[in-house]
Each structure stands twice: as C-alpha cells, then as structure tokens.
N, C-alpha and C positions, 0 to 999 in steps of 0.2 A: 544549480544544484535542488531536485525536488524529489520527495518521497510520496509514491501513492498507496493510499489504502487499498485494502484488496478490490472492493468495488470498481473503484476510479479504474485501477489497471485492467480490470474485465470489461467495464464500461468504456474506456479509450478504445481497446481493440477490437469489441464486437457492437458497443450500441453507444458512438460517441454522442449522440444526441441526447442521451439521459445526463450527460457530464452539463453543469453552468458553463457558461460563457467564459469567466474568471479560468475555470479549471482547464478545460479546454485551451486558453489561450496560455495559462501557466505551462501546460504540459508540452504545446508546439515548440513555447519558446526554450524550453529545456531538451526537447527533441532535438533540435538544431544543434546543441552543444553535446548532444548524445550524455546527458547529465539526469536522465530520470533514472530514477531507482524504485527496486520492489523490495522489502524485506523478504528472506525466504519463509518466514510464517506465512506469508500469504499463500504461497504454495502449498503447505500443509493445509491451510484453513479452504482453499480452493478443493481438496481431494476428500476434505472432512463434508464438504456443502455437498459436494457430486455423492459420496458416497450414503450420507443421509436422503437424498433425493430432494435436498431444496436448490440444486443448481444442475442447468442441463448444457451443453455444448453441443454443435451441430458433429462435432469429432470428440473423440474418447479424450479425456482432461489430459491423459499424457501427453496424447498428440499435441493439444493445446497448450501446454505447457512448453513442450518441445520447439514449436513456432515462436513462443514466445521468448524463448532462450536466446534463438537465431538473431533476434532483430538487433540488429547493431546501437540502435540508441538507447537499449533498455539493459541495466545492468542489475543482478542480484547481488544483496547484501548478506550474508550468513550472520544468524545469530550465532552471536560469539559469546565469550565469557561476560564481556564488558557490557554488552547490550542485555544480558541473559539479567546480570546484577541490576544495572539501571531498570530494568523492566520492574522488577520488585522494590526499588528505591526510588519511585516518581515522586516529587514534590507535590503538596497538598493533598486533596482527595481526587481519587480516581478510581472506577467500576475494576473489576476483578477479572474482565474477559482477558485470557491469556494473550491473543493474536493482537488485541488493542493495545496491549500493555507492550507487547515487543516492538510493534509496529512504530507506537510514538516515542518508546525509548529508543527507537532507531534514527527518528527523526531529529528527536533532541541532541543524540550523540552527534551526529553530522551536524547541528544547527541548521536545518533546513526544514523549510517548509512543508507541510503534510498535505496534498491533496485528498479532501475526504469531506463527505457528505454527511457522516455520523454526527447528529447535534451533540452526543456525550463528549465526541472528541473536538468540535469545534468549540463548547464551552470550557473545555479545560484548557486554562490561562496559561501553563506551562511550556506548550507547543503551538509553534505557528501555524495557522492551517489556511489553506485556500479552499473556497468554496462560492 
C-alpha cells in the first residue's frame, strides 16, 4: 500500500515522466496489487488549484477526477474523524498547510509510505516517503 501526494497522483496519470524512477516503480508495484491510495483532500486541493488558475487539465477537473475514480487500482480515502485528529496532532514540527497535514496523517494512519516530491514532507521524519 502506498499513498500518493496530490502532485504524484496528477503526474502519474498525466505526466509520468515528472515522477522519479523510485516513485514510478513504487506506484507500478502498488498498482499491480490495487493498493494505490489517495486522500480525498487531494481532490479538494485539485479543485482549489483549478479554481485559482494554478492547474489546468485537458478536460474539466470534474471529468478528470471522475476518470480517476473509475481506475480499478486507485482507492480514495475519505478524511474521517480520526485522520482529522491525527492531522492536528502530528508529532514534531510540521508546517500548517491543511492538505499536506491531512495527506501525511493519512499515510501515518495506514503506516504506508507516501509518494511525494515535496521537500517539506520528505524532510518530516515521522512519515516514510518515496521519491
């Protein structure tokens, strides 16, 4: 099982060459087992980025997300009450971006590695990352 950061999800589906070799191999391995997970906060983050003009797809964001939801290997994890609590109670020092906190909390909750290029996440010692 692996959890994808928002950009890793987007890049895997739209621009896989942007992924590191390690990230791509990890996703491919988990894909075969149908254990690729995305925190639903990433969907919110996509809509926010599109709304703000910082992200564009070749199709409407709603269509892109719907297509992602139909992929048999991709699983979405809702932000439930426990993940919300964990996002507030992350150990050590971590920045205040709410999406990053939810994504990290999701990976920690499932004891799963997180695929991310984000240096702030990769430097956080309380979550295993792949890049």
